[in-house]
N, C-alpha and C positions, 0 to 999 in steps of 0.2 A: 500563422498557419498557412500551409500551401496545399492546394487541391490540384492534383495532376490530371491531365488528359491521359490518353493512351501513350505511354512512353515506349519508344523503339530504339534499338541500337545493337551494337556488335555482340554484347553479352546477354542478349535476351534469351530466356529459356522457355518462354511460352508466349502465346498471343497469335494473332492471325498470320503474321509473316512467317514465324517459326512453324506453325501448323501447316501452312501451304507448302513450304519447302520440304518438310518431312513427307507429306502426302505425295508430292510430285517426284521425290526421290524413289519412293516405292513404286509409283506408277505414273509415268510422264504422259500417258495417253488420256487420263481423265483426272479431274480434280473435284472432290466433294467440297461443296461450299455450304456451311451451315446458314440457314435462313434463305431469303430470296435474293441476296446479293445487293439489295438496295439500301441496306443499313448504312448510315453515314455517320462518321465520327471524326473527331479531331485527333491527329497524331503529332507527337512532338519527339524530335530526336533527343537523346540523352544529353548531348553536348549543349543544346539550348536549355534543357532543364537545369543543368549545372550553372549556366550563366544566370538564369533567373534566380536561383537560390542565392548566388553571391550578390546580385542586385538588392534582393530583399534584406540579406544580412547587413549589407553596407548602409541601408536606410533604417535599420532596426533601432528603436528607441524603447528601452525597457520601462520608461516612465509612461508610455502610452498604453491605451487599451489594446486588447488582442486585435490584430488585423488578419484578415483572411484574403489570400490572393489565389486566383485561379491561374494555373500555369498550363498553357496550351497554345495551339496555333489559331490564327484568325479564320481558318477555313475548315472544310471537312472533305473527306474522300469516301467513296463507297467501297464496300467489300468486294464488289465485282471488279472495280478498277484496281484494287490491291491485287486481286488474283491475276489480272492481266499483267501488272508490273512484275510480279514474281515470275510469271512465265517468261516474260521478255528477258529478265535478268538471268534466268536459268537457260536461255536459249531454246525454250520449248515452244514450238509452233502449234498454235491452235489446239490445245487439249480440249476435250469435252468437259464443260462445267456441269456438274450434277448438283443441283440445288436441293438441299435437304431442308425443305420448308415444312417442318412438322408443326409449327405454330401458325395459326391462321393469319396473324398480323405481320408475318415476314421476318420476325426476329429469329435468331439462330438457336436459342435455348431459353428456358425459363430464367428470368433475371437479366437477359440481354436487353440492351437499350437500342431501340430502333434508330434514333437520331440523337447525337450528343455533340454539342459544341459549347464550350465554356466562354463566358465573357472575360476577356483578358484586359479590359480597359483599365482597371485599377492598377495592374502591373505595368502596362505600357505607360501609364501616367508617371511611373517612377523612372521611365527612360529605357525600359527593357522592351525588346521585340525579338521574336524568334528569327533566326537567320534562314530557316527553311520552312516552307509551307508543308502541309501534310503529305502531298505526293512526293516531294523531294526527300522528306524524312523517311518515308517508306522505301523509296528507291535506294537511298544511302544505306539504310539498315539492312536491306536485302543483300546488297553488295558486301557489306561487312560480314554478315552471317554466312555467305557463300565462300568466303576466303578460307 
């Protein structure tokens, strides 16, 4: 079994990068950010996800018990940093960030996780490691979505 971090890439149809691009296309002067912007999460580009799946499949042994692997990056990035990256990649200079902090703890919505980073040690012990850190995955995904 594989548990994924936040997966980003060219064909994404939802998520923070897609949401920010849509909002900024409507109004480049300001960007509504759900939560306080300090939420931090692990992001993984879909190409690294595919590589991880193949590493696990190649090590698969049907005679063993079920194994669970976390698939993510070894780091985290904040929502505010993601907003800045999307603005940079869209060529938008200094929009006003409007934080919609309706929950007292800084999360963006009920069910949102304030901080998330999976331990990927078990998967890296198989020889896999992501080629991109969270920030690079976000930047690449943003570029792909803007093409």
